[in-house]
LOZA-766715 format. One record per residue: residue in one letter; x, y, z of N, C-alpha, C, O in turn. Coordinates in pm, whole numbers, padded with zeros to 5 digits, always signed. Layout:
<recs>
AXYZXYZXYZXYZ/...
</recs>
This chain:
<recs>
M+05188-04115-07925+05312-04045-07958+05417-04148-08001+05426-04257-07945/R+05494-04111-08100+05604-04195-08146+05730-04109-08159+05723-03988-08179/I+05845-04174-08146+05973-04109-08167+06051-04193-08267+06055-04316-08256/L+06112-04128-08364+06201-04196-08457+06343-04185-08408+06382-04082-08351/G+06420-04288-08428+06562-04286-08399+06637-04304-08530+06600-04388-08612/I+06742-04226-08550+06818-04233-08675+06966-04243-08645+07021-04166-08565/D+07029-04339-08710+07175-04353-08709+07221-04315-08850+07210-04394-08943/Y+07273-04194-08864+07308-04139-08995+07451-04172-09032+07544-04143-08956/G+07468-04232-09149+07602-04264-09197+07617-04231-09345+07518-04209-09415/D+07740-04228-09390+07767-04197-09531+07705-04298-09625+07646-04260-09727/A+07717-04426-09593+07669-04531-09683+07526-04576-09652+07450-04609-09743/R+07491-04575-09522+07360-04626-09481+07304-04542-09367+07378-04480-09290/V+07171-04542-09357+07101-04473-09249+07009-04574-09181+06916-04626-09242/G+07036-04600-09054+06950-04689-08977+06835-04612-08917+06852-04499-08871/V+06716-04674-08917+06597-04608-08865+06526-04702-08768+06510-04821-08794/A+06483-04645-08655+06407-04719-08554+06289-04633-08511+06287-04512-08535/V+06192-04695-08446+06075-04622-08397+06041-04673-08257+06064-04789-08224/S+05985-04584-08177+05940-04623-08043+05800-04683-08052+05728-04661-08150/D+05763-04757-07950+05623-04797-07937+05545-04673-07894+05606-04576-07848/P+05412-04673-07906+05333-04553-07871+05346-04508-07725+05325-04390-07695/L+05381-04599-07635+05395-04564-07494+05537-04523-07456+05563-04491-07340/L+05627-04523-07553+05766-04479-07536+05847-04567-07440+05933-04517-07367/F+05818-04697-07441+05895-04790-07358+06008-04857-07436+06118-04874-07384/T+05980-04895-07560+06078-04973-07635+06102-04915-07774+06018-04845-07831/A+06219-04946-07826+06257-04907-07962+06267-05032-08048+06322-05134-08005/Q+06214-05024-08168+06223-05134-08263+06289-05083-08390+06254-04976-08442/G+06385-05159-08440+06446-05123-08567+06346-05139-08680+06269-05234-08682/I+06348-05044-08774+06257-05051-08889+06332-05101-09012+06298-05205-09069/K+06434-05025-09052+06509-05064-09171+06635-04982-09185+06655-04883-09115/T+06718-05026-09276+06838-04952-09313+06817-04898-09452+06783-04971-09545/L+06837-04767-09467+06821-04701-09596+06957-04679-09660+07048-04628-09594/P+06974-04718-09787+07100-04686-09854+07115-04535-09865+07016-04464-09884/N+07237-04485-09854+07259-04341-09859+07358-04304-09970+07435-04209-09956/K+07354-04378-10078+07442-04345-10190+07389-04223-10266+07467-04141-10314/V+07256-04212-10276+07191-04096-10339+07108-04029-10230+07003-04079-10190/F+07156-03914-10182+07097-03846-10066+06948-03819-10083+06869-03847-09992/D+06909-03765-10199+06767-03732-10220+06678-03856-10219+06564-03851-10171/K+06727-03966-10270+06652-04092-10269+06635-04142-10126+06528-04190-10088/M+06742-04130-10047+06733-04171-09906+06629-04086-09833+06551-04137-09753/L+06628-03955-09862+06530-03867-09797+06387-03904-09835+06297-03897-09751/L+06365-03943-09960+06230-03985-10002+06187-04110-09925+06071-04121-09885/S+06278-04203-09904+06247-04322-09824+06218-04284-09679+06129-04341-09616/L+06293-04189-09627+06270-04142-09491+06136-04071-09481+06068-04081-09379/D+06097-03999-09586+05965-03934-09591+05853-04036-09573+05756-04011-09502/E+05868-04152-09639+05765-04256-09629+05753-04307-09485+05642-04327-09434/I+05866-04328-09421+05865-04373-09281+05804-04266-09192+05723-04296-09105/Y+05842-04141-09214+05791-04030-09135+05638-04021-09150+05567-04002-09052/S+05590-04035-09273+05445-04027-09298+05370-04141-09229+05258-04122-09180/E+05431-04258-09226+05365-04372-09164+05355-04358-09012+05251-04388-08955/Y+05461-04313-08947+05465-04310-08800+05432-04174-08739+05396-04166-08621/K+05443-04067-08816+05412-03931-08769+05472-03902-08631+05400-03873-08536/P+05604-03910-08620+05668-03891-08490+05663-03746-08443+05671-03653-08522/E+05651-03730-08314+05657-03596-08255+05801-03552-08233+05829-03434-08218/K+05891-03650-08233+06031-03620-08208+06117-03714-08292+06079-03827-08320/I+06235-03665-08331+06334-03745-08400+06462-03738-08319+06513-03630-08290/V+06514-03854-08281+06639-03862-08207+06748-03902-08307+06745-04012-08363/L+06842-03813-08326+06950-03834-08422+07078-03865-08347+07124-03786-08265/G+07135-03980-08376+07261-04017-08313+07369-03916-08348+07389-03883-08464/F+07439-03868-08245+07541-03765-08262+07677-03824-08231+07709-03848-08114/P+07758-03847-08335+07888-03909-08312+07991-03810-08259+08035-03719-08330/K+08027-03828-08134+08132-03746-08074+08259-03830-08063+08254-03953-08061/N+08370-03762-08057+08496-03831-08030+08493-03879-07885+08414-03829-07805/M+08577-03974-07851+08576-04029-07716+08607-03923-07609+08567-03939-07494/D+08677-03816-07647+08704-03709-07551+08590-03607-07543+08601-03507-07472/G+08480-03632-07616+08364-03544-07611+08365-03434-07715+08267-03361-07727/S+08473-03420-07789+08479-03316-07892+08400-03360-08016+08369-03477-08034/V+08369-03262-08099+08294-03287-08222+08391-03289-08338+08461-03191-08364/G+08394-03400-08408+08484-03415-08522+08411-03401-08654+08301-03346-08661/F+08475-03451-08759+08421-03441-08894+08283-03505-08906+08192-03444-08962/R+08266-03627-08854+08136-03696-08862+08029-03619-08784+07913-03614-08825/G+08068-03561-08674+07974-03480-08596+07927-03358-08673+07810-03322-08668/E+08018-03294-08744+07982-03176-08825+07884-03214-08935+07789-03141-08962/I+07908-03329-09000+07816-03376-09105+07678-03405-09045+07576-03375-09107/T+07676-03462-08926+07550-03492-08859+07475-03364-08823+07352-03360-08833/L+07547-03260-08782+07481-03132-08753+07415-03074-08879+07307-03016-08870/E+07479-03090-08994+07419-03046-09121+07294-03128-09152+07193-03073-09197/F+07300-03258-09128+07184-03344-09151+07070-03306-09057+06953-03311-09096/K+07102-03269-08934+07000-03224-08838+06925-03104-08895+06803-03097-08885/K+06997-03011-08954+06932-02894-09016+06836-02936-09127+06726-02883-09139/T+06879-03033-09207+06793-03085-09314+06666-03144-09256+06557-03119-09307/L+06678-03223-09149+06561-03283-09085+06468-03176-09029+06346-03186-09043/E+06525-03074-08966+06443-02967-08907+06366-02891-09015+06251-02853-08994/E+06429-02868-09128+06361-02798-09237+06254-02885-09301+06149-02836-09342/R+06280-03014-09309+06190-03106-09379+06072-03148-09291+05960-03163-09341/Y+06096-03167-09163+05993-03218-09072+05965-03116-08961+06001-03135-08845/K+05902-03008-09000+05880-02895-08909+05789-02929-08791+05791-02859-08689/N+05709-03035-08801+05619-03073-08692+05686-03159-08586+05622-03196-08487/S+05813-03190-08606+05884-03276-08511+06009-03207-08458+06084-03145-08533/E+06028-03220-08329+06152-03171-08268+06264-03269-08304+06244-03391-08297/V+06379-03218-08342+06494-03302-08372+06597-03281-08260+06642-03169-08237/V+06632-03390-08192+06728-03381-08082+06848-03469-08114+06836-03575-08175/L+06964-03423-08070+07087-03502-08085+07106-03587-07960+07078-03543-07849/Y+07154-03710-07981+07182-03797-07868+07318-03862-07889+07345-03920-07994/D+07402-03852-07790+07538-03906-07797+07534-04054-07832+07476-04135-07760/E+07596-04088-07944+07592-04227-07989+07721-04303-07966+07739-04412-08019/R+07812-04246-07887+07937-04317-07861+07910-04457-07809+07828-04477-07719/L+07978-04552-07865+07975-04694-07828+07846-04767-07868+07832-04885-07836/T+07752-04701-07937+07631-04773-07978+07662-04878-08083+07599-04984-08085/T+07757-04851-08171+07794-04952-08270+07854-05074-08202+07832-05187-08244/V+07930-05051-08096+07987-05162-08018+07874-05244-07956+07877-05367-07959/M+07774-05176-07900+07660-05246-07840+07583-05324-07946+07544-05439-07924/A+07560-05262-08062+07489-05329-08170+07568-05450-08218+07510-05555-08246/D+07697-05435-08227+07784-05544-08272+07776-05662-08173+07770-05777-08215/R+07776-05633-08046+07765-05738-07944+07630-05809-07953+07623-05931-07940/F+07524-05732-07977+07391-05791-07992+07389-05886-08111+07338-05998-08101/L+07444-05843-08224+07445-05927-08343+07532-06051-08324+07502-06158-08378/S+07640-06037-08247+07723-06155-08216+07645-06253-08129+07651-06374-08150/A+07571-06199-08032+07491-06284-07943+07380-06356-08019+07340-06466-07981/T+07329-06294-08125+07222-06356-08204+07278-06434-08322+07204-06483-08407/N+07412-06446-08327+07481-06522-08430+07451-06471-08572+07439-06550-08666/T+07438-06340-08587+07417-06279-08717+07553-06254-08780+07636-06182-08725/R+07576-06315-08895+07707-06311-08959+07698-06266-09104+07590-06260-09163/G+07815-06234-09160+07829-06207-09303+07748-06089-09354+07737-05986-09288/S+07690-06106-09472+07617-05996-09536+07492-05960-09458+07448-05845-09461/G+07433-06056-09387+07316-06027-09304+07348-05928-09195+07266-05844-09160/R+07468-05938-09141+07512-05847-09035+07525-05705-09088+07480-05609-09025/K+07588-05692-09205+07609-05560-09264+07475-05492-09296+07464-05370-09286/K+07376-05571-09333+07245-05517-09370+07168-05461-09250+07086-05371-09265/V+07195-05514-09130+07114-05475-09014+07189-05397-08907+07125-05346-08815/I+07320-05386-08916+07396-05320-08809+07349-05176-08786+07342-05131-08672/D+07316-05104-08894+07273-04965-08878+07132-04955-08819+07102-04863-08743/T+07046-05050-08853+06912-05054-08794+06922-05084-08646+06854-05021-08564/V+07005-05180-08611+07024-05214-08469+07086-05095-08395+07047-05066-08282/S+07180-05027-08457+07242-04909-08393+07137-04800-08370+07136-04736-08264/A+07047-04779-08467+06940-04680-08450+06850-04718-08333+06809-04633-08255/A+06820-04847-08322+06736-04894-08211+06806-04876-08077+06743-04840-07978/V+06937-04900-08073+07014-04880-07949+07015-04732-07911+06994-04698-07794/I+07038-04645-08008+07037-04500-07981+06902-04458-07924+06895-04389-07822/L+06794-04501-07990+06661-04463-07945+06629-04524-07809+06572-04455-07724/Q+06663-04650-07788+06634-04713-07658+06711-04643-07546+06656-04620-07438/N+06837-04608-07571+06914-04534-07470+06849-04400-07440+06844-04358-07324/Y+06801-04332-07543+06733-04204-07524+06606-04223-07439+06583-04149-07343/L+06524-04321-07476+06400-04346-07401+06429-04377-07255+06362-04326-07165/D+06529-04462-07232+06567-04497-07094+06617-04375-07017+06584-04357-06900/S+06694-04292-07083+06747-04171-07020+06634-04075-06983+06633-04020-06873/E+06541-04056-07073+06427-03967-07045+06343-04020-06930+06301-03943-06843/R+06319-04150-06929+06241-04211-06821+06313-04196-06687+06250-04166-06586/N+06445-04217-06687+06524-04201-06563+06521-04057-06515+06513-04033-06394/N+06528-03962-06606+06520-03820-06567+06386-03787-06504+06379-03709-06408/I+06279-03844-06556+06145-03821-06499+06137-03881-06360+06086-03818-06267/L+06190-04003-06345+06186-04069-06215+06268-03993-06110+06233-03994-05992/K+06374-03930-06153+06458-03850-06062+06398-03712-06036+06449-03638-05952/G+06292-03678-06107+06231-03547-06091+06302-03438-06167+06283-03320-06136/E+06383-03474-06266+06457-03375-06342+06378-03319-06460+06423-03225-06526/K+06262-03376-06488+06179-03326-06599+06037-03309-06555+05952-03268-06634/
</recs>
């Protein structure tokens, strides 16, 4: 089983995948999102390669928990994913502060300049997916699932 993680943005879409045992998330790539249909074709290739049973889509909420403009756009993208990838469950996962975490990781690895911009969305997707995997594992350990 594999799970894809997606950090959806206007300019770029970060994509990550879990290992088959669902312990770790690895960033795959950042897809340009200037032409939506082209981005979807690139996502199709990743989907075909990994055949995920689930897609975890980062859901940007405001700090007070409300859903703003970016959240509404993400909900529309979720519908697109559900229509396109009928064999996979698409779940939303709160992505608040994941960009901050990704930014700290890149600072710790001394990633600067254009290299940073190229990978920040991939790292964010990996953070979203890793947080989801950890949360699911913790729920199982607590007996909540």
